[in-house]
FISE-784406 format. One record per residue (C-alpha): residue number from 1; chain; x, y, z. Coordinates in steps of 0.05 Angstrom, whole numbers. Layout:
REM residues N
+-----+--------+--------+--------+--------+
: num : chaine :     c1 :     c2 :     c3 :
+-----+--------+--------+--------+--------+
: NUM :      A :      X :      Y :      Z :
...
+-----+--------+--------+--------+--------+
REM end
This chain:
REM residues 258
+-----+--------+--------+--------+--------+
: num : chaine :     c1 :     c2 :     c3 :
+-----+--------+--------+--------+--------+
:   1 :      A :   -145 :   -696 :    131 :
:   2 :      A :    -99 :   -652 :    172 :
:   3 :      A :    -98 :   -579 :    150 :
:   4 :      A :    -29 :   -547 :    158 :
:   5 :      A :    -35 :   -477 :    189 :
:   6 :      A :    -12 :   -419 :    146 :
:   7 :      A :     24 :   -393 :    208 :
:   8 :      A :     39 :   -423 :    276 :
:   9 :      A :     72 :   -394 :    337 :
:  10 :      A :     95 :   -442 :    392 :
:  11 :      A :    113 :   -416 :    461 :
:  12 :      A :    131 :   -349 :    429 :
:  13 :      A :    169 :   -299 :    470 :
:  14 :      A :    177 :   -231 :    439 :
:  15 :      A :    197 :   -161 :    461 :
:  16 :      A :    247 :   -105 :    455 :
:  17 :      A :    311 :   -112 :    495 :
:  18 :      A :    294 :   -135 :    565 :
:  19 :      A :    221 :   -113 :    558 :
:  20 :      A :    175 :   -172 :    545 :
:  21 :      A :    113 :   -157 :    503 :
:  22 :      A :     91 :   -229 :    488 :
:  23 :      A :    109 :   -290 :    530 :
:  24 :      A :     93 :   -363 :    518 :
:  25 :      A :     42 :   -350 :    464 :
:  26 :      A :     13 :   -408 :    424 :
:  27 :      A :    -26 :   -390 :    362 :
:  28 :      A :    -46 :   -422 :    296 :
:  29 :      A :    -75 :   -384 :    236 :
:  30 :      A :   -115 :   -418 :    182 :
:  31 :      A :   -141 :   -391 :    115 :
:  32 :      A :   -199 :   -343 :    123 :
:  33 :      A :   -208 :   -275 :    155 :
:  34 :      A :   -186 :   -267 :    227 :
:  35 :      A :   -200 :   -203 :    266 :
:  36 :      A :   -151 :   -182 :    320 :
:  37 :      A :   -178 :   -139 :    375 :
:  38 :      A :   -143 :   -112 :    437 :
:  39 :      A :   -128 :    -48 :    475 :
:  40 :      A :    -68 :     -5 :    459 :
:  41 :      A :     -5 :    -38 :    484 :
:  42 :      A :    -34 :   -108 :    481 :
:  43 :      A :     20 :   -132 :    432 :
:  44 :      A :    -18 :   -131 :    366 :
:  45 :      A :     36 :    -94 :    327 :
:  46 :      A :     91 :   -137 :    359 :
:  47 :      A :     52 :   -199 :    337 :
:  48 :      A :     45 :   -172 :    266 :
:  49 :      A :    119 :   -155 :    262 :
:  50 :      A :    136 :   -226 :    284 :
:  51 :      A :     89 :   -258 :    233 :
:  52 :      A :    117 :   -212 :    179 :
:  53 :      A :    188 :   -236 :    197 :
:  54 :      A :    210 :   -165 :    212 :
:  55 :      A :    226 :   -181 :    285 :
:  56 :      A :    256 :   -250 :    298 :
:  57 :      A :    227 :   -286 :    359 :
:  58 :      A :    266 :   -279 :    424 :
:  59 :      A :    243 :   -348 :    442 :
:  60 :      A :    197 :   -403 :    418 :
:  61 :      A :    181 :   -423 :    347 :
:  62 :      A :    153 :   -391 :    284 :
:  63 :      A :    127 :   -434 :    227 :
:  64 :      A :    100 :   -405 :    162 :
:  65 :      A :     68 :   -446 :    107 :
:  66 :      A :     85 :   -510 :    144 :
:  67 :      A :    159 :   -498 :    153 :
:  68 :      A :    200 :   -470 :    211 :
:  69 :      A :    231 :   -401 :    199 :
:  70 :      A :    300 :   -405 :    229 :
:  71 :      A :    348 :   -372 :    179 :
:  72 :      A :    355 :   -313 :    133 :
:  73 :      A :    343 :   -359 :     74 :
:  74 :      A :    278 :   -382 :    105 :
:  75 :      A :    257 :   -309 :    116 :
:  76 :      A :    270 :   -291 :     44 :
:  77 :      A :    230 :   -350 :     18 :
:  78 :      A :    168 :   -337 :     62 :
:  79 :      A :    168 :   -262 :     50 :
:  80 :      A :    149 :   -275 :    -22 :
:  81 :      A :     82 :   -300 :      4 :
:  82 :      A :     68 :   -247 :     57 :
:  83 :      A :     33 :   -181 :     47 :
:  84 :      A :     39 :   -131 :    105 :
:  85 :      A :      6 :    -64 :    117 :
:  86 :      A :     33 :    -31 :    180 :
:  87 :      A :     -3 :     27 :    213 :
:  88 :      A :     51 :     75 :    186 :
:  89 :      A :     88 :     54 :    124 :
:  90 :      A :    145 :     88 :     87 :
:  91 :      A :    146 :    110 :     15 :
:  92 :      A :    183 :    155 :    -33 :
:  93 :      A :    141 :    219 :    -38 :
:  94 :      A :    158 :    229 :   -111 :
:  95 :      A :    134 :    160 :   -131 :
:  96 :      A :     68 :    154 :   -167 :
:  97 :      A :     18 :    106 :   -136 :
:  98 :      A :     33 :     57 :   -191 :
:  99 :      A :    108 :     64 :   -180 :
: 100 :      A :     98 :     50 :   -106 :
: 101 :      A :     56 :    -12 :   -116 :
: 102 :      A :    102 :    -38 :   -170 :
: 103 :      A :    162 :    -27 :   -125 :
: 104 :      A :    129 :    -68 :    -70 :
: 105 :      A :    116 :   -123 :   -121 :
: 106 :      A :    191 :   -122 :   -137 :
: 107 :      A :    208 :   -126 :    -63 :
: 108 :      A :    164 :   -188 :    -57 :
: 109 :      A :    198 :   -217 :   -118 :
: 110 :      A :    136 :   -220 :   -161 :
: 111 :      A :    162 :   -245 :   -229 :
: 112 :      A :    178 :   -186 :   -274 :
: 113 :      A :    132 :   -212 :   -330 :
: 114 :      A :     74 :   -211 :   -279 :
: 115 :      A :     90 :   -147 :   -241 :
: 116 :      A :     54 :    -99 :   -287 :
: 117 :      A :    -11 :   -137 :   -290 :
: 118 :      A :     -7 :   -152 :   -215 :
: 119 :      A :      1 :    -77 :   -202 :
: 120 :      A :    -58 :    -60 :   -246 :
: 121 :      A :   -101 :   -113 :   -211 :
: 122 :      A :    -82 :    -87 :   -142 :
: 123 :      A :    -98 :    -15 :   -161 :
: 124 :      A :   -165 :    -35 :   -191 :
: 125 :      A :   -182 :    -74 :   -127 :
: 126 :      A :   -177 :    -11 :    -85 :
: 127 :      A :   -207 :     36 :   -136 :
: 128 :      A :   -144 :     74 :   -154 :
: 129 :      A :   -137 :     58 :   -228 :
: 130 :      A :   -155 :    129 :   -249 :
: 131 :      A :   -106 :    158 :   -198 :
: 132 :      A :    -47 :    112 :   -214 :
: 133 :      A :     -3 :    170 :   -236 :
: 134 :      A :    -17 :    214 :   -175 :
: 135 :      A :     45 :    227 :   -132 :
: 136 :      A :     46 :    195 :    -63 :
: 137 :      A :     61 :    262 :    -30 :
: 138 :      A :     -5 :    290 :    -57 :
: 139 :      A :    -51 :    237 :    -27 :
: 140 :      A :   -103 :    247 :     26 :
: 141 :      A :   -102 :    202 :     87 :
: 142 :      A :   -156 :    156 :     60 :
: 143 :      A :   -124 :    151 :     -9 :
: 144 :      A :    -56 :    137 :     22 :
: 145 :      A :    -87 :     80 :     61 :
: 146 :      A :   -117 :     51 :     -3 :
: 147 :      A :    -48 :     55 :    -36 :
: 148 :      A :    -20 :     17 :     23 :
: 149 :      A :    -73 :    -37 :     17 :
: 150 :      A :    -57 :    -44 :    -57 :
: 151 :      A :     17 :    -52 :    -40 :
: 152 :      A :      0 :   -106 :     11 :
: 153 :      A :    -43 :   -147 :    -36 :
: 154 :      A :     -2 :   -141 :   -100 :
: 155 :      A :     20 :   -209 :   -124 :
: 156 :      A :    -35 :   -246 :    -86 :
: 157 :      A :      2 :   -263 :    -21 :
: 158 :      A :    -19 :   -325 :     18 :
: 159 :      A :    -15 :   -289 :     85 :
: 160 :      A :    -41 :   -218 :     90 :
: 161 :      A :    -28 :   -177 :    153 :
: 162 :      A :    -68 :   -112 :    157 :
: 163 :      A :    -58 :    -64 :    215 :
: 164 :      A :   -115 :    -14 :    220 :
: 165 :      A :   -129 :    -17 :    144 :
: 166 :      A :   -194 :     22 :    145 :
: 167 :      A :   -169 :     84 :    182 :
: 168 :      A :   -186 :    144 :    139 :
: 169 :      A :   -233 :    107 :     93 :
: 170 :      A :   -304 :    133 :     84 :
: 171 :      A :   -363 :     86 :     96 :
: 172 :      A :   -370 :     66 :     22 :
: 173 :      A :   -295 :     51 :     18 :
: 174 :      A :   -299 :      9 :     81 :
: 175 :      A :   -355 :    -32 :     49 :
: 176 :      A :   -312 :    -41 :    -13 :
: 177 :      A :   -254 :    -62 :     31 :
: 178 :      A :   -295 :   -115 :     66 :
: 179 :      A :   -316 :   -143 :     -2 :
: 180 :      A :   -243 :   -144 :    -23 :
: 181 :      A :   -218 :   -184 :     37 :
: 182 :      A :   -276 :   -233 :     30 :
: 183 :      A :   -257 :   -246 :    -42 :
: 184 :      A :   -184 :   -256 :    -23 :
: 185 :      A :   -205 :   -306 :     31 :
: 186 :      A :   -248 :   -344 :    -19 :
: 187 :      A :   -185 :   -349 :    -62 :
: 188 :      A :   -150 :   -385 :     -4 :
: 189 :      A :   -111 :   -330 :     31 :
: 190 :      A :   -104 :   -324 :    107 :
: 191 :      A :   -119 :   -252 :    127 :
: 192 :      A :   -107 :   -223 :    196 :
: 193 :      A :   -140 :   -156 :    207 :
: 194 :      A :   -123 :   -113 :    268 :
: 195 :      A :   -172 :    -58 :    282 :
: 196 :      A :   -207 :    -17 :    335 :
: 197 :      A :   -269 :    -15 :    291 :
: 198 :      A :   -311 :    -72 :    317 :
: 199 :      A :   -361 :    -66 :    260 :
: 200 :      A :   -308 :    -88 :    210 :
: 201 :      A :   -295 :   -151 :    252 :
: 202 :      A :   -369 :   -166 :    257 :
: 203 :      A :   -381 :   -158 :    183 :
: 204 :      A :   -320 :   -189 :    151 :
: 205 :      A :   -285 :   -238 :    198 :
: 206 :      A :   -295 :   -313 :    207 :
: 207 :      A :   -255 :   -313 :    272 :
: 208 :      A :   -239 :   -261 :    324 :
: 209 :      A :   -180 :   -261 :    372 :
: 210 :      A :   -176 :   -216 :    433 :
: 211 :      A :   -105 :   -199 :    454 :
: 212 :      A :    -89 :   -171 :    522 :
: 213 :      A :    -20 :   -164 :    555 :
: 214 :      A :     12 :   -206 :    500 :
: 215 :      A :    -36 :   -265 :    507 :
: 216 :      A :    -97 :   -288 :    468 :
: 217 :      A :   -153 :   -286 :    519 :
: 218 :      A :   -208 :   -305 :    471 :
: 219 :      A :   -212 :   -342 :    404 :
: 220 :      A :   -277 :   -358 :    369 :
: 221 :      A :   -329 :   -333 :    319 :
: 222 :      A :   -357 :   -262 :    326 :
: 223 :      A :   -423 :   -293 :    349 :
: 224 :      A :   -387 :   -332 :    404 :
: 225 :      A :   -357 :   -267 :    429 :
: 226 :      A :   -426 :   -235 :    428 :
: 227 :      A :   -453 :   -291 :    470 :
: 228 :      A :   -402 :   -277 :    524 :
: 229 :      A :   -428 :   -207 :    537 :
: 230 :      A :   -454 :   -192 :    606 :
: 231 :      A :   -515 :   -146 :    613 :
: 232 :      A :   -475 :    -93 :    650 :
: 233 :      A :   -414 :    -92 :    603 :
: 234 :      A :   -401 :    -25 :    570 :
: 235 :      A :   -409 :    -19 :    495 :
: 236 :      A :   -458 :      4 :    441 :
: 237 :      A :   -464 :    -62 :    405 :
: 238 :      A :   -468 :   -135 :    428 :
: 239 :      A :   -399 :   -149 :    399 :
: 240 :      A :   -369 :    -90 :    436 :
: 241 :      A :   -401 :   -114 :    501 :
: 242 :      A :   -373 :   -184 :    490 :
: 243 :      A :   -304 :   -155 :    477 :
: 244 :      A :   -307 :   -113 :    541 :
: 245 :      A :   -331 :   -173 :    580 :
: 246 :      A :   -272 :   -215 :    557 :
: 247 :      A :   -223 :   -160 :    575 :
: 248 :      A :   -253 :   -157 :    645 :
: 249 :      A :   -248 :   -233 :    654 :
: 250 :      A :   -183 :   -245 :    618 :
: 251 :      A :   -146 :   -310 :    622 :
: 252 :      A :   -100 :   -338 :    568 :
: 253 :      A :   -124 :   -394 :    524 :
: 254 :      A :    -82 :   -458 :    521 :
: 255 :      A :    -73 :   -451 :    446 :
: 256 :      A :   -113 :   -405 :    401 :
: 257 :      A :   -131 :   -431 :    332 :
: 258 :      A :   -162 :   -389 :    278 :
+-----+--------+--------+--------+--------+
REM end
């Protein structure tokens, strides 16, 4: 039985004006939790913006949920099934947390009869039920991040794109977050998690991608990345040493599948 990828990029070229960030990238994403590692400037945010349909490809193809995305109508349809948490997200400061999450549910066209319960479920998942009436402008960095995660998961999207989701979370909250994304993956979602915190990848991800200069230079399980580590590679953990080894011996994969 052939499994249709949740997302597929074919010979993707992407950038801003004449500046190319990604060129000739082939990538398939399956259900489960995928960790995305890479140095600053590697193209991680550009990749996320492409998968989230915010930035149309300059070249190549984008398929989501088994269908090519080539028109505004296609974009509107697939966005209903995508949850996206960028590193920096906008919000109305006067909104309560519940207002903000409910507004994001409306943007994703969650049916009105389900929006209230979906908002309550998302807030409960990130431990913000008791703070639902707090104003967004009053939130600490960690609490603001949790509100952003709730906004990304409201309505149970099929593809969840999380850019540095654990920044500002304390250790206990990071453990809760890992449990949350595991439960979403068990329910069938495809989750792509971009982070500089290698421990989150090791603990929560089925697959890890290493992106460098707009190309996937490694795709495999966290253990496979560990096994690539050379004895002299820098890093405090085996996974960090594997990551640094791959960056030092980078060469693009023919097609990355995760």
